[in-house]
C-alpha positions in Angstrom: 0.0 0.0 0.0 1.3 3.4 -0.9 0.3 6.6 1.0 1.1 10.1 -0.2 -0.1 13.6 0.6 -2.8 14.7 -1.8 -0.7 17.4 -3.4 2.1 14.9 -4.2 -0.3 12.6 -6.0 -0.9 15.1 -8.7 2.5 14.2 -10.1 1.7 10.5 -10.4 -0.7 8.4 -12.5 -0.9 5.0 -10.8 -3.3 2.3 -12.0 -5.8 0.4 -9.9 -8.1 1.6 -7.2 -7.3 5.0 -5.7 -8.6 6.1 -2.3 -8.7 9.6 -0.8 -8.7 9.9 2.9 -9.7 13.1 4.7 -8.5 13.3 8.3 -10.4 16.0 10.2 -8.7 17.7 13.2 -9.9 20.4 15.6 -8.2 23.7 14.5 -9.2 25.6 17.7 -10.5 24.5 21.1 -14.2 24.7 21.4 -14.8 26.1 18.0 -16.6 24.7 14.9 -13.6 25.1 12.6 -11.7 22.0 11.5 -8.4 21.4 9.7 -8.4 19.0 6.9 -5.4 16.7 6.0 -5.8 15.0 2.6 -4.1 11.7 1.8 -4.2 9.5 -1.4 -3.7 5.7 -1.0 -3.0 3.4 -3.9 -2.1 -0.3 -3.9 -4.3 -1.2 -0.9 -5.5 -4.8 -0.7 -9.1 -3.6 0.1 -11.0 -0.9 1.8 -10.5 -2.5 5.2 -6.8 -1.9 4.9 -7.5 1.8 4.1 -9.9 2.1 7.0 -7.3 0.5 9.4 -4.7 3.1 8.3 -7.2 6.0 8.6 -8.2 4.9 12.2 -4.5 4.8 13.2 -3.6 8.1 11.5 -6.6 10.1 12.8 -5.9 11.9 16.1 -9.5 13.0 16.5 -11.2 9.8 15.2 -13.1 11.9 12.5 -12.3 10.9 9.0 -13.8 10.2 5.6 -12.8 7.6 3.0 -13.6 8.0 -0.7 -12.8 6.0 -3.8 -11.6 8.1 -6.8 -13.4 7.3 -10.1 -14.5 9.0 -13.3 -17.9 9.8 -14.6 -18.6 10.0 -18.4 -20.2 13.2 -19.7 -20.8 15.3 -22.7 -20.2 19.0 -22.3 -21.7 21.8 -24.5 -19.1 21.2 -27.3 -20.5 17.7 -27.8 -17.2 15.8 -27.3 -17.4 12.9 -24.9 -15.2 13.3 -21.8 -14.7 11.8 -18.4 -14.9 13.8 -15.3 -13.2 12.9 -12.0 -15.4 12.3 -9.0 -15.3 10.9 -5.4 -17.6 8.3 -4.0 -17.8 8.4 -0.2 -17.3 4.9 1.4 -17.0 5.8 5.0 -17.5 8.8 7.4 -19.3 12.1 7.1 -18.4 15.8 7.2 -17.5 16.9 10.7 -19.5 20.2 10.5 -23.0 19.5 11.8 -25.6 21.2 9.7 -23.1 22.0 7.0 -22.1 20.3 3.8 -18.9 18.9 2.3 -18.3 20.0 -1.3 -15.7 18.7 -3.7 -14.9 21.0 -6.6 -12.7 19.7 -9.4 -11.2 22.2 -11.8 -9.2 21.6 -15.0 -8.1 23.6 -18.0 -9.0 22.4 -21.5 -6.6 22.8 -24.4 -7.6 26.1 -26.0 -6.4 25.1 -29.5 -9.2 24.2 -32.0 
């Protein structure tokens, strides 16, 4: 199993199943704000191995596990594309009454 920080993963293109783990930590005592530590895991035997790592790595016990996948789609230009997405397998956002939103941005080649 390989574990890297999320920003380091952008340089790699591994095959197989890719998991994203969000470790939530209190950022200030008694307040509603939380710090987020993102990790990417590849080469895991199964989701149980990922959950075991996340339980051990999380100081607060609050974490989410996602599997990274792609979703086919057709944008306005009519060309078929795939869009990255995350499917939550475990956990929930730590902010009660709030929402967790994942926004993926990319730049298309401007040439015709």
